[in-house]
C-alpha positions as CSV (number, residue, x, y, z in Angstrom):
1,M,0.0,0.0,0.0
2,V,1.1,3.5,-0.8
3,D,-0.2,6.5,1.3
4,F,0.1,10.0,0.0
5,V,0.3,12.1,3.2
6,G,-0.2,15.8,3.5
7,A,2.6,16.9,5.9
8,G,0.9,20.2,6.8
9,C,2.3,23.6,6.3
10,G,5.3,23.4,8.6
11,A,4.8,23.0,12.3
12,V,5.3,19.4,13.3
13,D,2.2,19.3,15.5
14,L,0.0,20.3,12.5
15,I,0.3,16.8,11.0
16,T,-3.0,15.0,11.2
17,L,-3.4,12.1,13.6
18,R,-3.9,9.8,10.6
19,G,-0.8,11.2,8.9
20,K,1.4,10.7,12.0
21,F,0.1,7.1,12.3
22,L,1.0,6.4,8.7
23,I,4.5,7.8,9.2
24,E,5.0,5.8,12.3
25,N,4.0,2.6,10.5
26,A,5.8,3.2,7.2
27,D,8.6,0.9,6.0
28,V,9.6,3.4,3.3
29,I,9.1,7.2,3.3
30,I,9.6,9.4,0.2
31,Y,9.4,13.0,1.3
32,A,9.7,16.4,-0.4
33,G,12.9,17.4,1.3
34,S,12.9,20.9,-0.1
35,L,9.6,21.8,1.6
36,V,8.6,19.2,4.2
37,N,9.8,19.8,7.8
38,P,12.4,17.1,8.4
39,E,11.4,17.0,12.1
40,L,8.4,14.9,11.0
41,L,10.9,12.0,10.2
42,Q,11.4,11.7,14.0
43,F,8.1,9.7,14.0
44,A,9.4,7.1,11.6
45,K,10.6,3.7,12.7
46,S,14.4,3.3,13.2
47,D,14.6,0.9,10.3
48,C,12.5,2.9,7.9
49,Q,14.1,3.7,4.6
50,V,13.9,7.4,3.8
51,F,14.3,9.0,0.4
52,D,14.4,12.7,-0.4
53,S,12.3,13.3,-3.6
54,S,13.8,16.8,-4.2
55,K,16.8,14.9,-5.7
56,M,14.7,12.4,-7.6
57,T,12.9,12.1,-10.9
58,L,9.4,10.7,-11.3
59,D,10.8,7.5,-12.6
60,E,13.1,7.2,-9.6
61,V,10.2,7.8,-7.2
62,I,8.1,5.1,-8.9
63,E,11.0,2.7,-8.9
64,V,11.4,3.0,-5.1
65,I,7.6,2.4,-4.7
66,K,7.7,-0.7,-7.0
67,N,10.6,-2.2,-5.1
68,A,8.8,-1.6,-1.8
69,E,5.7,-3.2,-3.1
70,K,7.6,-6.3,-4.3
71,S,8.9,-6.7,-0.7
72,G,5.5,-6.2,0.9
73,K,6.4,-2.9,2.5
74,N,4.2,0.1,3.3
75,T,5.2,3.4,1.6
76,V,4.4,6.9,2.6
77,R,4.8,9.6,0.0
78,L,5.0,12.7,2.2
79,H,4.0,15.9,0.5
80,T,4.1,19.5,1.9
81,G,0.8,21.1,2.9
82,D,-2.1,19.3,1.3
83,P,-1.3,17.0,-1.6
84,S,-4.1,18.3,-3.7
85,L,-2.5,21.7,-4.2
86,Y,0.6,21.9,-6.4
87,G,1.6,18.5,-5.2
88,A,2.2,16.8,-8.6
89,I,0.4,13.7,-7.3
90,R,-1.8,13.0,-10.3
91,E,1.1,11.9,-12.4
92,Q,2.2,9.6,-9.6
93,M,-1.2,8.1,-9.2
94,D,-1.6,7.5,-12.9
95,R,1.6,5.6,-12.9
96,L,0.5,3.5,-9.8
97,N,-2.8,2.8,-11.5
98,A,-1.0,1.5,-14.6
99,L,1.1,-0.7,-12.3
100,G,-1.9,-2.0,-10.3
101,I,-0.5,-0.6,-7.1
102,E,-3.1,0.5,-4.5
103,Y,-2.9,3.9,-2.8
104,K,-4.8,6.2,-0.6
105,I,-4.6,10.0,0.2
106,C,-4.4,11.5,3.7
107,P,-5.2,15.3,3.5
108,G,-3.1,17.9,5.3
109,V,-3.2,21.5,6.5
110,S,-2.4,23.6,3.4
111,S,-0.2,26.6,3.8
112,F,-3.0,28.9,2.7
113,C,-4.8,27.8,5.9
114,G,-1.6,28.3,7.8
115,A,-1.2,31.8,6.4
116,A,-4.7,32.8,7.4
117,A,-3.9,31.6,10.9
118,A,-0.7,33.5,11.0
119,L,-2.4,36.7,9.8
120,K,-5.3,36.1,12.3
121,A,-7.5,36.7,9.3
122,E,-10.7,35.4,7.7
123,Y,-10.6,35.2,4.0
124,T,-14.4,35.3,3.5
125,L,-15.8,38.4,5.2
126,P,-19.4,39.4,4.6
127,D,-19.7,42.3,2.1
128,V,-16.0,42.1,1.4
129,S,-15.3,38.7,-0.3
130,Q,-17.0,35.4,-0.3
131,T,-14.6,33.8,-2.8
132,V,-11.0,32.7,-2.4
133,I,-8.8,32.3,-5.5
134,I,-5.8,30.1,-5.1
135,T,-3.4,30.5,-8.0
136,R,0.2,31.2,-9.0
137,M,2.1,33.3,-11.5
138,A,3.2,31.8,-14.8
139,G,6.9,31.0,-14.6
140,R,8.9,28.0,-15.8
141,T,5.7,26.2,-15.4
142,P,3.0,28.0,-17.4
143,V,-0.6,28.6,-16.4
144,P,-3.6,28.6,-18.8
145,E,-4.0,32.1,-20.4
146,R,-7.5,32.4,-19.1
147,E,-6.1,32.1,-15.6
148,S,-3.6,34.9,-15.8
149,I,-3.2,37.0,-12.6
150,E,-4.6,40.0,-14.5
151,K,-7.8,38.1,-15.4
152,L,-8.3,36.6,-12.0
153,A,-7.7,39.9,-10.3
154,A,-10.7,41.4,-12.2
155,H,-13.0,39.5,-9.7
156,G,-11.8,41.6,-6.8
157,S,-11.9,38.5,-4.6
158,T,-9.5,37.3,-1.9
159,M,-6.4,35.9,-3.6
160,V,-3.8,33.6,-2.2
161,I,-0.8,33.3,-4.6
162,F,1.6,30.4,-4.4
163,L,5.0,29.9,-6.0
164,S,5.5,33.5,-7.0
165,T,7.8,35.2,-4.5
166,S,10.6,35.6,-7.1
167,M,8.2,37.6,-9.5
168,L,6.7,40.1,-7.2
169,E,7.2,43.2,-9.3
170,K,5.4,41.5,-12.2
171,L,2.8,40.2,-9.8
172,S,2.0,43.7,-8.6
173,E,1.7,45.0,-12.1
174,E,-0.7,42.3,-13.1
175,L,-2.8,42.7,-10.0
176,I,-3.2,46.4,-10.6
177,K,-3.9,45.9,-14.3
178,G,-6.6,43.5,-13.3
179,G,-8.4,46.0,-11.1
180,Y,-6.9,46.0,-7.6
181,K,-6.0,49.5,-6.5
182,P,-2.3,50.0,-5.7
183,E,-3.2,50.7,-2.0
184,T,-5.1,47.4,-1.7
185,P,-3.8,45.6,1.4
186,A,-1.6,42.6,0.9
187,A,0.6,40.4,3.0
188,I,3.6,38.2,2.5
189,V,3.6,35.1,4.8
190,Y,7.0,33.4,4.9
191,K,7.0,29.8,6.1
192,A,3.6,29.9,7.8
193,S,3.6,28.0,11.1
194,W,7.4,27.3,11.0
195,K,9.6,28.6,13.9
196,N,11.1,31.2,11.6
197,E,7.7,32.4,10.2
198,K,7.5,36.0,9.1
199,I,4.5,38.1,8.4
200,L,5.0,41.2,6.2
201,R,2.0,43.4,5.7
202,C,2.1,46.0,2.8
203,K,0.1,47.3,-0.1
204,V,-0.2,45.6,-3.5
205,S,2.1,48.2,-5.0
206,E,4.8,47.4,-2.4
207,L,5.2,43.7,-2.6
208,A,8.5,43.6,-4.3
209,Q,10.1,46.3,-2.1
210,T,8.8,44.6,1.0
211,A,10.2,41.2,0.1
212,E,13.6,42.7,-0.9
213,K,13.8,44.7,2.4
214,Y,13.3,41.5,4.5
215,N,15.3,39.2,2.1
216,I,12.3,37.0,1.2
217,K,13.0,35.1,-2.0
218,K,11.0,31.8,-1.7
219,T,8.8,29.7,0.5
220,A,6.2,32.4,1.0
221,L,2.5,33.0,0.1
222,I,1.2,36.2,-1.1
223,T,-2.3,37.2,0.1
224,V,-4.2,40.0,-1.5
225,G,-7.6,41.7,-0.8
226,N,-9.7,43.8,1.4
227,F,-10.2,40.9,3.9
228,L,-7.0,42.4,5.3
229,G,-8.7,45.7,5.9
230,D,-10.9,46.8,8.8
231,N,-14.3,47.2,7.1
232,Y,-16.8,44.3,6.9
233,S,-20.4,43.4,7.9
234,L,-21.3,41.1,10.7
235,S,-22.3,37.6,9.9
236,K,-26.0,36.7,9.8
237,L,-25.2,33.5,11.6
238,Y,-25.3,35.2,15.0
239,D,-27.7,38.0,14.2
240,P,-30.6,37.9,16.7
241,N,-33.0,38.9,13.9
242,F,-31.9,36.1,11.7
243,E,-33.8,32.8,12.2
244,T,-32.0,29.5,11.6
245,E,-33.0,25.8,12.0
246,F,-31.5,25.9,15.5
247,R,-32.4,29.3,16.7
248,K,-36.0,30.6,16.4
249,I,-37.0,34.3,16.6
């Protein structure tokens, strides 16, 4: 059996109970060494084989899994955050399907959740934004033209932007072209939930300068939108004049 496990966004105690159990019982662990907190490996058995996938190709990852399966071993494929976001798991699952190897997925706490917690913010404020767009800038890996930052920015929704810290000047330009005002609040969250976490609040027009000032070059999320401001409406959920199934007027 192969288990794809979401390692969470950084802090060791943000691994799920299921994820920790799977790590503890794994015979083989293949982890994303460039992103996953290595302290999570302390839960592994002393005789567990550990491989760092940041130095491996897809073929090499699959070969390790195939060899583990032949020996009747349990494999954990440990991905950062939640595997469903920028985890490159589909290509691995397709290969396992072709080989007839069974697998399951254990979700994890994504860094976009960790960033909101670090900011002490709510992405979906009444009368501000009820939509969260999770995206990234086009770089070495392209994005569909219809999903350019400029086009997505036109919605004026909350945006959480992954994998774009090295392109912040261009990011600001596209956000402003798309409709965000230069003074729209933004934040750079570096290594959300890690011990060396940094929270840098700024304006959309100041993203590049802010990152340069604090030497932030990677491993950061960019959050954009008026959810970072002070104006919003109260939720109807707790309004005494709003009847619900559980609370009658």
